[in-house]
N, C-alpha and C positions, 0 to 999 in steps of 0.2 A: 505494499500499499505504500501510495504516496502523498507526501505531507504539503499541503500549500501553504506556502507562506503569503502573509499577510505584507504588503508595500508600506514604507514608511509612509509614504503618499496619501495610501488610504486609510489607514488611522489617522494621519492628521485631517481630514474631515471631517470625523468623526463626532458629532453634537456633543461629548462630553469637553470638548475644547472651550466652550462658553463659559464652563466651572467657572466662579471664583475661588482661588484655593490662599485667596488670604482671610478667608473667612474662620479658616483652623487656626491662623494664628494663635490667638489668644489658648484655646485648646491645649496647642504642644508646648506654648509655654509654659500653662499648666503642670501638664506631665511631665517633662522634658527632665530624663535622667533621674526620675522616680520608679525604684523597684514596682514590677506590674502593674508597667503603666499599657501594656498593650491592648486589654479589654476595653479600659477606660478612654484608651485613644478613639480605637474603632465603634466604640459605641458614642462617642458625640460627635466623631464624624458622622456617624448616619442621621443623629440626631438635627443637626446642621441640613444634612442635603436632602435625607431620607430614604438616604441608600447610600453605598460606598463608591465612587467612582472613582474609575483606575486613576486618575492624576492624585489621587486622594493616597493612594498607597505609593504612590512615588516619592508624594510630597513628605510623609510620615517618614518615609525608609531615610531620604536628605538631611529631615531635622534632626531626626528622633536616633540612626543608625539602628530601629531597626530590620531588620531581613524582609526584602521583600516576602520571599516564600515562606516566611513564621506568618507576615501579615496576613497574606492570603490562605493560609493552612489553618489561621483560627478562622477569619471570618467566614473557609465553608467551611467549619466544621460546626458552630452551631447555629443552630437554626435560627434566632434572632436577629443576624446580617443577611441584609441584602448586596447584592453586586447589581443589581437591576432598580429601578425608579417602580415602586409600587403607586397601585390608586389610592386617590384620593379617601376611598372605602374599604378597608380590607376585612374580607368575610371569611371567616375560623369557622369550618367546619368540623364541627367535634365527631371522631371517628373511634371512641371509646366502646368497651363491651357494651355499656349501657346505649350509648349511641344507636352501634352497630344492631344491636337486637332489636331495636327500634327502627330499623331500613331508615337511619339515614344514609346511606347510598343511593337509595331513590332520590332524595331531596339535593345528595350532592350534584348526581346528574341531573338533574333535569334547572340547576344555578348553569353549569355546565352546556346543557344546549343552549339555554336562557340566553348566557353572558356570552357564547362562544368563543371558552375560552376553558385551557386544562386545569389538572390543579398546577397551585404555584403562577401563573399567570395574572397580567394584566391585559384589560379591556382595552380596547385601540381609543378609546376616549379617556383613558386613565384616569375614568372613574371609577373601579370596581378590580380589587385582587383578591381572588379564591386560592385557601388553602385549607387543606384537610389539616388537620393534629389531631392528639393522641389522644387527646382530654381536655376539658374545658373546665374540669372538676365539679358540673353539676349536673351531677346523673339522676338525683331525683327531675332532674328538670327532660329527657332525655325524648327523644333528640336536638341538640341542643348547635345555637349557630351563634358567635357572637360578630358585634358588626362594629369595632373602634371600643367602646366601652359597652355599648351595650349589648344585653343578652336577649335571644330569643328562645324558647322553649315550647317543648309541649308541640313539636314543628311536626306539619304534613308536606309535602311536595308544593301544594298550592299557596298553604301560609307563607310559606320561605320565598316561595314568588313574589307573592301580596307587599311584604315587604321589599325585597329588592326595587319591586316597581315603585313603590313609595318613595324611594329613597330618590330613585332616579326622578322621577316626577317634581318632586323639591328641589334637587338642581338646576332642573329646566326650567323651573319660577324662578327660582333665584339667578340664572343667566337671561333672563327675561329683565329682570331686574321688579318683580312683582312681591 
């Protein structure tokens, strides 16, 4: 199998080139030289941008001396970190045992079809990111989904879809200034 290399020109045309890495300066200043700074730095970067852009890895490497492979290894190991932008509303579908036996898979499949995404993907309008998670800790409400800080329980495919459509309707109203 032959590996296709990406030319530097193609990479330089990436939309990430517009990211202002100077926003990271106070964060780097706060944690530079401190033991155990890797995870707090990654968390801080994600708080700033909503995900960890490629340029952030490079800047962290240059300004803190942390190795790129170590930064990337930690960022890809922990599920809390994102390497791509997430939607405005993150839908977490619980697939723990209680939700599983209550047919959460049917609900997730319904949302996947409606949103036209796969697990972990973001809709083209950047409004929703759909994620399956191991457990949300709301077993008595199974099946459960969480959107932002709001928890929705005792769901059916129809009820879950209604929640998503309502959020979408409210976003359209906001965009129209209503």
